C-alpha positions in Angstrom: 82.7 -69.4 20.3 82.2 -65.9 19.3 85.4 -66.1 17.5 84.2 -69.5 15.7 81.1 -67.7 14.6 83.5 -64.7 12.8 82.0 -62.2 15.4 85.1 -60.3 16.8 85.5 -57.1 18.5 87.0 -54.8 16.6 87.2 -51.8 18.6 86.7 -50.8 22.4 85.7 -46.9 23.4 87.4 -45.4 26.5 89.6 -47.8 27.9 90.9 -46.8 31.1 94.6 -47.8 30.2 95.6 -46.8 34.4 97.5 -50.4 35.6 95.8 -51.9 32.9 99.9 -53.4 31.1 99.0 -56.6 34.2 95.9 -57.3 32.6 96.6 -57.8 29.3 99.7 -59.6 30.2 97.4 -62.4 32.0 95.0 -61.7 28.8 97.7 -62.7 26.3 98.8 -65.8 28.9 95.2 -67.0 28.2 95.1 -66.5 24.2 98.0 -68.8 24.1 96.3 -71.5 25.4 93.6 -71.5 22.4 93.1 -73.9 19.8 95.5 -72.8 16.9 93.0 -71.7 14.4 91.6 -69.5 16.6 94.2 -67.8 18.1 95.1 -66.7 14.3 91.9 -64.7 14.2 92.9 -62.5 17.7 93.1 -59.1 17.2 94.2 -56.5 20.0 90.9 -55.2 20.8 90.2 -59.4 21.6 93.0 -58.9 23.7 91.9 -55.2 25.2 88.6 -57.1 25.6 89.3 -59.8 27.9 91.7 -57.7 29.7 89.0 -55.4 30.4 86.9 -58.8 31.5 89.8 -59.5 34.1 90.4 -56.5 35.6 86.9 -56.7 36.8 87.4 -59.7 38.7 89.2 -57.9 41.9 88.4 -60.2 44.6 91.0 -60.0 47.2 93.1 -63.2 47.7 94.6 -64.2 50.7 98.0 -64.4 50.5 98.6 -67.6 52.5 96.1 -69.5 49.7 98.7 -70.7 48.3 98.1 -73.7 45.7 101.9 -75.2 47.0 100.8 -75.3 50.6 97.1 -75.7 50.2 96.2 -79.4 51.3 93.1 -80.2 50.0 91.8 -83.1 51.9 93.7 -82.1 55.5 91.2 -79.1 55.1 88.2 -81.2 54.1 88.9 -83.4 57.4 89.2 -80.6 59.2 85.8 -79.0 58.2 84.2 -82.5 59.0 86.0 -82.4 62.3 84.4 -79.0 63.2 81.0 -80.0 61.8 81.1 -83.0 64.3 82.5 -81.2 67.5 79.4 -78.7 66.4 77.1 -81.0 66.1 78.4 -82.9 69.5 78.8 -79.7 71.4 75.2 -78.0 70.0 77.1 -75.0 68.9 77.7 -73.9 65.5 81.3 -73.3 64.7 80.9 -73.1 61.2 80.7 -69.3 60.3 84.6 -68.8 61.6 86.8 -68.8 59.2 89.8 -67.8 61.4 89.0 -71.4 63.1 89.0 -73.4 60.4 92.3 -71.7 59.1 94.0 -71.9 62.3 93.3 -75.3 62.9 94.2 -76.5 59.8 97.4 -74.8 60.7 98.1 -76.5 63.6 96.6 -80.1 62.5 99.5 -80.1 59.9 102.7 -79.5 62.0 100.5 -81.9 64.8 100.2 -84.7 62.5 103.7 -84.5 61.2 104.7 -84.5 65.2 101.9 -87.3 66.1 103.9 -90.3 68.0 107.5 -88.7 67.0 108.9 -88.3 70.7 107.2 -91.0 72.7 105.0 -90.7 75.9 105.1 -87.6 77.2 103.6 -86.7 80.8 100.2 -84.9 81.2 100.7 -81.2 81.9 99.0 -79.2 84.5 98.1 -76.2 83.0 96.1 -77.8 80.1 94.7 -80.3 82.4 93.1 -76.8 83.6 91.6 -76.0 80.6 90.4 -79.3 80.4 88.6 -79.0 83.3 87.2 -75.4 82.6 85.7 -76.8 79.1 84.5 -80.9 79.9 81.7 -80.5 77.7 83.5 -79.2 75.3 86.7 -81.3 75.7 84.5 -84.6 75.2 82.9 -83.1 72.1 86.6 -82.4 70.5 87.6 -85.6 71.7 84.2 -87.7 70.3 84.8 -85.8 66.7 88.1 -86.2 66.6 87.4 -89.9 66.8 85.0 -90.2 64.1 86.9 -88.3 61.5 90.4 -89.0 62.8 90.2 -92.5 63.0 93.8 -93.5 61.9 95.5 -90.9 64.6 96.2 -91.4 68.1 96.3 -88.2 69.7 97.5 -87.7 73.2 95.6 -86.1 75.7 97.5 -82.8 75.6 97.7 -82.7 72.1 93.8 -83.1 72.0 93.7 -80.0 74.4 95.4 -77.9 72.1 92.6 -79.0 69.3 90.4 -77.7 72.5 91.8 -74.3 73.1 91.0 -73.6 69.6 87.7 -74.5 70.0 87.1 -72.6 73.1 88.6 -69.5 72.0 86.2 -69.3 69.0 83.0 -69.9 72.1 84.2 -67.5 74.2 83.9 -64.8 71.6 80.6 -66.0 70.5 79.4 -66.1 73.8 80.9 -62.5 74.6 79.3 -60.9 71.6 77.5 -57.9 71.5 77.8 -56.1 68.6 77.2 -56.9 64.6 79.2 -55.3 62.5 78.0 -56.0 58.6 79.4 -55.7 55.1 77.3 -55.2 52.3 78.3 -56.0 49.0 77.1 -55.5 45.4 78.1 -55.0 41.9 78.4 -51.2 41.8 77.5 -49.9 45.4 75.3 -47.1 44.2 71.9 -48.8 44.5 70.6 -52.3 45.4 73.1 -52.3 48.5 72.0 -49.1 50.4 68.1 -50.6 49.1 69.6 -53.2 51.4 71.0 -51.2 53.7 68.0 -49.4 54.4 66.2 -52.8 54.7 68.6 -53.8 57.4 68.6 -51.2 59.7 64.6 -51.3 60.0 64.1 -55.0 60.1 66.9 -56.5 61.6 67.6 -55.0 65.2 70.5 -57.4 65.8 72.9 -55.6 62.8 74.7 -52.6 65.0 77.0 -51.2 62.2 76.8 -51.8 58.3 79.1 -50.5 55.7 78.3 -50.6 51.7 81.0 -51.6 49.4 81.5 -52.4 45.4 82.5 -55.5 45.0 85.4 -54.6 42.6 86.5 -53.0 45.7 87.3 -55.8 47.7 90.6 -55.6 48.0 90.7 -52.2 49.6 88.2 -53.9 52.7 89.9 -55.6 55.5 87.0 -58.1 55.9 88.4 -59.6 59.2 86.5 -56.1 60.6 83.3 -58.0 59.5 81.1 -60.5 61.5 78.9 -61.3 58.7 78.9 -60.7 55.0 75.9 -60.2 52.7 75.8 -59.7 49.2 73.0 -59.2 46.2 75.1 -61.1 44.3 77.0 -64.8 44.1 80.6 -64.1 44.4 82.4 -66.7 42.5 86.0 -67.9 44.0 85.4 -66.2 47.2 86.8 -67.4 50.2 84.6 -66.4 53.1 81.2 -67.1 54.1 78.7 -65.0 53.1 75.1 -64.9 52.8 73.1 -64.1 49.4 69.7 -62.0 49.6 67.5 -59.9 47.8 68.0 -56.0 47.7 64.1 -55.8 49.0 65.7 -58.5 51.8 61.6 -60.4 51.9 60.0 -61.5 54.5 61.2 -65.2 54.8 65.1 -63.6 54.0 64.3 -61.8 57.3 63.2 -64.5 59.2 66.4 -66.5 58.0 69.0 -63.7 58.8 67.4 -63.7 62.2 67.3 -67.0 62.9 70.9 -67.4 62.0 72.1 -64.5 63.9 70.4 -66.1 67.1 72.3 -69.0 66.0 75.5 -68.2 65.2 75.6 -64.9 67.8 73.5 -66.3 70.8 74.5 -63.3 72.6 74.4 -60.0 69.9 72.3 -57.7 71.7 69.1 -56.1 69.8 69.4 -51.8 69.4 65.7 -50.4 69.8 66.6 -47.6 67.3 69.0 -48.2 64.3 70.6 -45.3 63.1 72.8 -44.6 60.3 75.1 -42.5 61.9 77.8 -40.6 58.9 81.1 -39.8 59.1 81.6 -36.4 61.2 83.0 -34.0 59.0 83.6 -30.2 59.1 82.2 -28.5 56.5 83.3 -24.9 55.0 80.6 -23.1 53.1 82.1 -23.9 50.1 82.0 -27.4 50.9 77.9 -27.2 51.8 77.5 -25.0 48.5 79.0 -27.5 46.5 76.6 -30.7 47.8 73.9 -28.4 47.4 74.9 -27.7 43.5 75.4 -31.5 43.1 71.8 -32.4 44.8 70.1 -29.9 42.8 71.5 -30.9 39.7 70.3 -34.1 40.1 67.2 -32.7 40.9 66.9 -30.5 37.7 67.9 -33.2 35.2 64.8 -35.6 36.5 62.4 -36.0 34.0 59.1 -38.7 33.7 59.9 -39.7 29.7 57.1 -41.5 27.8 58.7 -44.7 25.7 57.2 -46.3 22.7 58.6 -50.0 23.1 56.0 -51.9 20.8 57.6 -54.9 20.1 60.8 -54.1 20.9 63.4 -56.4 23.1 64.7 -55.3 26.4 68.2 -54.4 24.7 67.0 -52.7 22.0 64.4 -50.6 24.5 67.7 -49.8 26.7 69.7 -48.6 23.6 66.7 -46.4 23.1 66.2 -45.2 26.5 70.3 -44.2 26.8 70.0 -42.5 23.5 67.2 -40.4 24.3 69.2 -38.8 27.3 71.5 -35.3 26.4 74.7 -36.5 25.1 76.5 -34.2 27.3 75.4 -36.7 30.4 76.0 -40.1 28.2 79.3 -40.1 25.3 78.4 -43.7 24.5 74.8 -44.4 24.7 75.7 -48.1 23.5 78.3 -48.8 26.6 76.1 -48.0 28.8 73.4 -49.7 27.2 75.2 -52.7 27.7 76.2 -51.9 30.6 72.4 -52.1 31.7 72.0 -54.8 30.3 74.6 -57.0 31.8 73.4 -55.6 35.3 69.9 -57.3 34.5 71.8 -60.5 33.5 73.4 -60.3 37.2 70.0 -60.6 39.5 66.3 -59.4 38.8 66.0 -55.5 39.1 61.5 -55.4 39.6 60.2 -54.5 42.3 57.8 -57.2 43.5 53.9 -56.0 43.2 54.6 -53.0 41.9 54.9 -51.9 38.1 58.5 -50.7 38.9 61.8 -51.4 37.8 65.0 -49.8 39.8 67.8 -50.0 37.0 71.4 -48.5 37.5 74.5 -48.8 36.7 78.0 -46.8 36.2 80.2 -46.2 33.7 83.2 -44.2 32.8 80.7 -42.8 29.3 78.1 -41.2 31.9 79.4 -37.3 33.4 77.4 -36.9 36.3 75.0 -38.8 38.4 71.7 -39.2 36.9 68.3 -40.3 37.8 65.1 -40.7 35.8 61.7 -42.1 34.7 61.1 -44.0 31.7 57.4 -45.1 31.3 56.4 -47.8 28.8 53.5 -47.1 26.4 53.0 -50.9 26.4 53.7 -53.0 30.1 55.5 -56.2 29.3 56.5 -59.0 31.6 59.3 -58.7 33.9 60.8 -60.4 36.6 61.0 -59.1 39.9 63.6 -59.6 42.8 61.2 -62.3 44.8 61.6 -64.3 41.3 57.8 -63.6 40.3 56.4 -61.7 37.6 55.5 -58.3 37.8 53.8 -56.0 34.3 56.6 -53.4 34.3 55.4 -49.6 32.8 58.0 -47.6 34.7 61.8 -47.8 34.7 63.3 -46.4 37.3 66.5 -45.5 35.5 69.8 -44.4 37.6 73.5 -43.4 36.3 76.6 -42.6 37.5 80.0 -41.7 36.5 82.6 -45.1 37.3 84.4 -42.1 39.4 81.7 -41.1 41.4 82.4 -39.3 44.6 81.3 -40.5 48.0 78.8 -38.0 48.1 77.5 -38.2 44.5 77.4 -42.0 46.0 75.4 -41.4 49.1 72.8 -39.0 47.2 71.8 -41.7 44.7 72.0 -44.5 47.4 69.4 -42.5 49.2 67.0 -42.0 46.3 67.4 -45.5 45.2 66.3 -46.7 48.9 63.3 -43.9 48.7 61.9 -45.7 46.2 60.9 -48.8 48.9 61.4 -46.6 51.7 57.6 -47.1 52.6 54.2 -47.8 50.8 52.8 -44.3 50.4 56.8 -43.6 48.6 56.1 -46.8 46.2 53.0 -45.4 45.3 54.4 -42.0 44.5 56.7 -43.7 42.1 54.4 -45.9 40.2 51.6 -43.5 39.5 53.1 -39.8 40.4 53.8 -36.7 38.6 57.5 -34.8 37.8 56.2 -32.3 40.8 55.4 -35.5 43.0 57.8 -37.1 42.8 60.7 -33.5 43.1 59.1 -33.0 46.3 59.7 -36.5 47.2 63.3 -36.4 46.6 64.0 -33.3 47.4 62.6 -33.9 50.9 64.8 -36.6 51.3 68.2 -34.8 49.4 67.4 -32.2 52.2 67.3 -34.7 54.6 70.9 -36.3 54.1 72.7 -32.7 53.4 71.0 -31.8 57.0 72.3 -34.6 58.9 
């Protein structure tokens, strides 16, 4: 559509060419599928632009998810089978992805051998399994008869199916620790806010890890019992739940009910504590960390902005251009990223005059946080999909290669905004000195953990 309207990308700044060639190949392959009249106006910059977008789509695709051996119809029937057993047994099996995958693989083989070898005497060992789980076996038999009406499995074959369900049942029954992965587009702020809220409001969760969506390929997802995301994940294969960073009251209720239903034996911990990895620090490391924290504090300002009748995009460009050029090399690129972030999900904080706007960019040289105060409040969508009167933008920026420690500090800062009503009020109305004291105290606690 853009090319048809003669709006072309002609030049891209600051492209990281590392590991870029394979994305260019994919972009070229896509471009070759376009109509001839479009292909003739495609420039090298257009290919780079598309390659850059493709590079951002870094969801991990499991190696066994090959289209050549994927039987969609069977998978669908197995999923319906699991749902039927869950209903008959009054137990939630639907969240266990391994049950679906293992049962589908088993059924592919079982359907091929069904009836081939003729009658086989029942096995004593399998009889013991049926006697151990009589109600679950009955649920499996009824569920199988409902979904696979065209099949006639032997008692032992049905018992093999029972074993898959019994394994999941025992695992869920004995579950006491709940480990959760929290995902967000850049991992810097919203996920940290969500983590703070989860620790305080959902004591059933034992451990929480935060990750960027772009780094999913480096995360072993099987280590986690539950995945939460602050945005939708198109094409993501595993079960996950989308929640707002503020974890609103209705979301807390729904999440706790979900945990009690799917993880009934999870123990509630009285005082959830975010325990950082213990690291042996030397003097130079401590000094370096204190210097980074002090630099973030020194950069913090509250700046009035005349916004008149400007659009949000124009306002973001004005704000990024206002920032020291030593911190932002390309204000337009950063403003574009901020605008893209606003398009992913609302960032206004409910019942306040605040919006928490953030991004990472290779055009940003160091962690940066500041407040920009609009002279004309404007209607703005909040995280609970209501409207607020936006007056203060809490802007948080970081370099694309932000360090773990810098990320920790910025995450601490973002969580600070909604940590308590008093903190929120300070961010809404406080002056630089008041906020400097609040942030410095939080940084000091982070440094002395």
